[in-house]
N, C-alpha and C positions, 0 to 999 in steps of 0.2 A: 454796320446793316451787306449784306451778301449783295452783290452789285453783277452787271453784267461783265464781259471780255470775248473780244472778238482774236478767234485764232483762225489766220486765214488760210485756204490747201489749195491756194491755184497753182502754184509750184510744183503741186504733188499732182491733186483733184483735177484741177483745168488745164495742164498740159495733155493731159489722156483725152483729149475731147477731138473726136474724132475732126478728119478734114481739114485740120489747123495743125500747127506746131508753134514753136518758139523756142529762141536761142538759149543758149547759156547766158548769153549777155542780156538777154530778153527776161531772164530769170529773176537776173539781177536786179533788174532794174526794178520787175515785179517788189522786189526785197526793200528796192529806195524808197517806192512812193507808198508799200505799205508804213513805211518807218515815218514816214511825212504826215500821214497819216492817222498816225497815234490807233495803230494797232496792237494789240500785244505783242500775239506771236508769227508767226508764218512757220508755217508747213513746205519746207524748203528744196524737199523731193528726196532721192529715193538714194543714202548715202550709201550703199556695200556695190550698188551699180558701175563697174570703171568710168563709164564716163561720164559720172557724176562728179566723181571725184575731182577735180582740178576745181570743180565750180564749186564744191565744199569747200574748196579748202580755200578759196575765191573770197566770201562769202562769210567764213572765219576770217580770212585778216581784213574785211572790210568794216567788219563789223566791230572787232578790236580797234578800228581805226575814229568810230564813229562815223559813219558814211551811215548809213539803217538806223541812229539816233535810238531808241529805246529798246527798237524791237527783239523779242527773242527767236531765237532761231532753232526751228527745232527736224529733228530726221523721222524717217516713217521706215520700217520696215516691216516684212511678214515677221509673226509669232515666232521666228525661225528664230532659233538662235547662233547657229554658222553667220546669216544677216547681217545678226545682232553685232556680234565678232568684230566684221568686215566694217561694221556702219561705224561701228565705235574706235575703230583702228586709222579713220583719219581726222589729221590731227594740222594744226593751222599755227600761227603766231606762239612761240614760245612752247611748244607742244601739245598745248591747248586743242579740245576737242568741241562736236556738239554736246551741250549740257541737257538738251531735250530732247526726249523722244517719243514717238508711235509707234504700240506694235500690233501688227492686227490678226484676227482668225475669224475665219465663220464659224456663228454659234446654233444657227439657223439648224433644223429635221431637212428643209428642202438641199441647206447644200451638203449639212454629210452626208443626205443619204445619193444625195446627187452630185456633188464634186466632188468629194472625195470618196468617192464609193465605195464604201466598207479601210480605208489607208488611217482613214482616224474614226474617232465614237469620241459621245459625251468628255469619257475621263480624258483619252489623249489629249484634245482640244485644250483640256484645263491644264493640263504634263508641261506640254508644247507653251502653253502663254509662259506662268510662270518660270521654267527654264529660260525662257527670253528675257523677260522683266531681268532676272536675277543677273543676267549679264548683264543689261546696262548699267546695272543700282552696283554693281558691282567696277563696273568702268567710271565708275564718279557721276552720274545722268542726277539731274541736280529734281528734274521731276517724270515721270513716266506715265504715259498716257495710254490703256489698252483698250483695243478695239473691238464690240464687239460687230462682224458684221452681217447684215442680216438682222442686226437687234430686232426690227418693227416686227420681225416674222422669226422672233427664239419667244419661245412659251416662257407667264412670267416664272415660275418655279428653274428654271433652269436659268432664267438669264441673272437670278439674283444668286446662282448657284458659284457660276463664272465671276461676277462683279465683287464674293463675298471673298474668292479665293484670289483675284485683281489684286484684294486693298490687302489680302493677308503676304501677298509677297513683294510688298511695299510699294505699286500703281497707287500714281495721285489721282486718278482719274481714268471714269468711266467712259469713252463713246461711244455711245448707240446711235449706231446708221441702218438712218430710212433708205435702205442698199439699191430696193426697187420704186420708191417713190412712192408706195400706196397706203403711208400712217394720214391719221386729221387729225384737225389740230386739236379738238377733247381728246380724243385717243391717247394721245401723243404727252399733253399737261399733267395727264391722271397717272401714266408709266415714268414719267418723269421723276413724279412727287413721289409717286413710292417705291421707286427705287432706290434716290438719293434720300430718301430718308431711312429704307432701311439698310443700307448699305456704307450710310457716312461718310459718302463723296460730294462729288460734283459730278451731275451725269453730261457727257460732250453731247452737245446735236451736229448731224448730220444728216445733211436731209436731199435727196436728190427732188428734180421738178418732176413729174412724171405725169403728175398730175396735175400741175401747177400752186404746187400751196407747199412748193421750201419754204419760201420762207414765211410765209404762217402757223405750216411746223416749227420749225426754229423756234418762231417767238414765242410758241406756245407751252416745246420743250424746255425751253431758258428760264421762263415762268412756272413751268413745274417746281425748278431746281429751287428755284425764291420761294414755293409754298413750303418745301421742306426745310427752308432755312441756308441753302448751299448757294455758293456762288454758279453765275450759268456762262460756259464756255459753249461760243454760235461759232460752229463751220462756217465760209463764206466762202464764194470765189467772183473775182473779180464782174462784173458786168453777166453775172449769174452761168458764166462758162460751164464745164466738166459735161462726164461721161453723158451720153442719150439726150434727153430735156436740159441737162445741168445742173449746175447746184444750185442753195440761195445766194442768192446777190449780194453782195457787202456792202450797197451801199440804200441800199432799199433796206438790208436789216438792221443799219444803224439808222434810216430816218423812223419805221416804226416804233421806235425802243426811242427816239427824239420826239413824235409829234401822234403816233397811235394814240388817240382817243382810247381813254383807263388805263393808258399802257404809261405814258409816256410821265403821268401825274406819280406812279408809285413805283421805278427804279431808277436806279442808282447802275448810272454806266461807270466801269470802273478807270476804262483806258481817257487817254486825254487827249479825244480824237482831235481835226485842226480840218474839218473839209474842207474850206478852202481847199483843199488840195483832193478834194474827191473828182472834180469835174476834171481836171489836166489826165488824172491817172483813168478814169475811165474812158477818155477819147483816148490816151494816149492807149491803152489795152485792144480799144477796137480794132485802131492801126496796126500792132504790134503782131496780132493774130488774125490782121486781116477778118472781122466779123466785126459787118457795121453792124452800128446802134439801132433796132427801130425809132421811128422816129420819136415816137410814145413812150423811155424809158424810163421807169424816173427819174427825178434828177437831173440826166444828162442826157436826156433822148433831147431831139433837135426844137420838139414842140411840147414839151415837158409845161413851158411857160409860155405858149403862144394860146393866142384868144383870139379866136374870130367872130362866132355870131354873136348877134346885138347886143341880146341878153348880157355876155359873158365877161362882154367885149366893155361895154356901157359902166360895167360895176366893177373890173380889174382898175378902170380908168380912174373913178372914183376914190377906190381902196383896193392897194391889190389884196388882200386880206376877205376881199370879199370871195373872191374868185381861188387863191390861192393858201392850201396848210402851211408852206414855207416859203423864203426866201431865198429869190432865185442867186443872188448875189453872197451868201454864208457856203455857196459851193466850189464858190471860187471863178475867175475869169476861162473863155472859150484862149484853147492857144493857139497862139497865131505865129509856128515855130520858121525856124529856119527855110528851111527843104519843099513849103506849102505857099512859097515863094512865087508872085507871077511875075511875066517882063523879064527884064534883064536883071537876072542873081546868079551868084559865079557858092557853087556851093564845094562840100569837100564828101568826100568817101575812098569807098575800095577804089575808085581809081585816080581818084585826085591828088594832087597837088601839094608842092612846099607852099606856094602862092595864095589857092584857093583854101588852104587851109588854116593859115595866119589870115585869112581874109574874113572868115566864116567866124574865128573863133576873138578878134577884135571887136569885129562884127558883135556880138554875144555879150560886149566886156570879161570875156574871160581871158587869165592868165596865165601860164605857165610857170609850173614856176621852174627854177635857172639847172638846167642839165635834163632837162627831163621834155624839152619839145622833141627830139629822134622820137622816145616809148610813145607817149604821146598819140603823132601821128600815124607811125607806125599801130597804133590799138585801134585807132579810129577807123584806118583800114582792114584792118582784122574783123573786129566788131561789123564795119558795115557790111563785111564780107559774110559773116554769118547770118545775118537777119536778113539780109538778100532788099533791102531796104533802105533809102537817105535815112540817117542818125535825124533825133530829132534832139529839139535845142536841149533839153535835160538830159540826153545822153551825153551827147557831146560835153557840158556841162560836169556830169560826175567823171566820165575820162580823164578829163584835167582835170581834176581835182583826186583823183586817185587811182592815177596810175600804175603806179607798182605794188596794191592788193590786185586790180584788176587783170594786171599778164600774167598773175596763176593762173589765171584761163584756158593761157593756151601754152602748156610747159615745153618747152624744146625748140620753141619761133620766135624767140625776141634774143635771143642772145645770152 
């Protein structure tokens, strides 16, 4: 039976959110939470960029060490062979590099005329894309996705030609990008079903929220894949962050497939999800990105399960099912992290000393391996400096558990 899979793009599209930022250590934490949540794949960033390479090496080492569970790590590249060549040269433990890639190029007449401005035509776009796929495949990539950027404004004929060329070049999936967020649920489901049937590949959703329909469009596009008998791959970002109005929210998409009327009864989610990490991930991301969640944000907003009106309060007290679609306990506890404690408290961070460091780790019940205390202490200082914020309990736990792998984030700075 065809199933739903989640491919989160927080570490690529989400970190491009204007007026915000995330350290490389923060990007590692995104992968950690995605792994705990049970998401299939993380698009970890841009491995061809020089400042991403230490982070990619650290993620490869952490993945090998089991820090991310079964999470697959993928790199995003422009459909430019030189970019892919640079990306595949980045290796981690044992000389192994990323095994999953996505290559991207614009396909609409709007972009051809007003972005490429005569540099590329339709034929050249396909040539660039197939050459980039060839480089990734020759390097031993296990899966390769191909982006049709602005796919929602690309006509059916050329979109099919592009997708067939991607399949012929040995691509694994085609990513249909609603780059400016103008698609609608009925239209996108029909286009996905038609394209997936004609090409014989899964068509991956990538929806922006300019009309407030990113989640609805992602769900509908995925259902189009299922209509065609193919697995669906849904692109998401934590808390719906991303360019302009953002991307499809990870938790909202999961909840829609899990509880949506007429959907949850007829679909199979192929990822082994553990929603008890959902609240912790969402609230960590709000803190790390410096973007407070709206009170009514699905699942994790402070009012998501709050009842005040007399009718609602009375009904919820009698049976939560009267006014709640799903149980808030399934999303995990609200964290009460060490850094957020009030009153007299001893913390550890960028300017902390050994006594405070040991006090906090002892309070968390975190043991440091013999011989690693100095390395863990230095990493706490460096990571706190990189984030510009007090470290969370989960961040401290990850540093203590995988110091040698995380040291790859800071080449030349730890002796």
